[in-house]
N, C-alpha and C positions, 0 to 999 in steps of 0.2 A: 456775652460780649465777644465780638470778633477779635481775631488776633491783631488786626490793624489797630484796634482800640487798646490793646494791652502791650504791644511792642512796637517801638519805632526806632529807626536809626536817626540819631540827632548829631549835631556837631557842637563841639565845645568852642566857645568864643574866647580868644586870648586878647586881652587889652593891655597895651604897654603904658606904663606911667611916665615914660620919657626918661627914666633914670636906669633903664635896663632890667627892671623887674616887671612881672606880669601878674594880672589877676585873671581868673577864669570865671565864666558864666555859662549857664545852659538854660534854655527856655523850655519849659515843660508844657505839654498841651493843656489848655484851659479846662477841657473836660475831665482830665485826671485830677486837677486841683479841686474842681467842684465835687467830684466823687469822694475825695478825701475829706470834704467838709471844711475846706480852707476858704476863708472869705477875706475881704479887704479889712474887716474889723478883727477877725481871728486868724492871723497869718503866721503865727509862730510855729515852727517845725523843729523837730529833732532830727539831726543828720548823723548817721553812724557809718563807719567804714569797717566792714567785716569781710574776711575772706575775699579780698579784692573786689568787693561790691559796695556800692553806695546805697544806703537805705534811708529813705525819707519818710517820716511819720508826722502826723499832726500832733502838736504838743498837747498833752492832756495831764491831768493831775496824777493819773496812774503812772505814766511814763516819767513824769518829774520825780515821783517818789522812788521809782526804780533807779534813776540816775543818782539821787541823793544817798541811796543805800549802798552804792558801790564804793 
């Protein structure tokens, strides 16, 4: 896999709700999502924030068990 396929500079989108608060979003490359096995039918993910990094994993029974044991 080329570096272009594994690393990108992306922008975070900030959306105002009109009351002074914001939500944020980021669009990920479709190829990454496909390689993770995420589909329209199976789109649940687990998101972790560790050591100032955001980690996204496809939800699986194994990950769900790990979360419930903490």
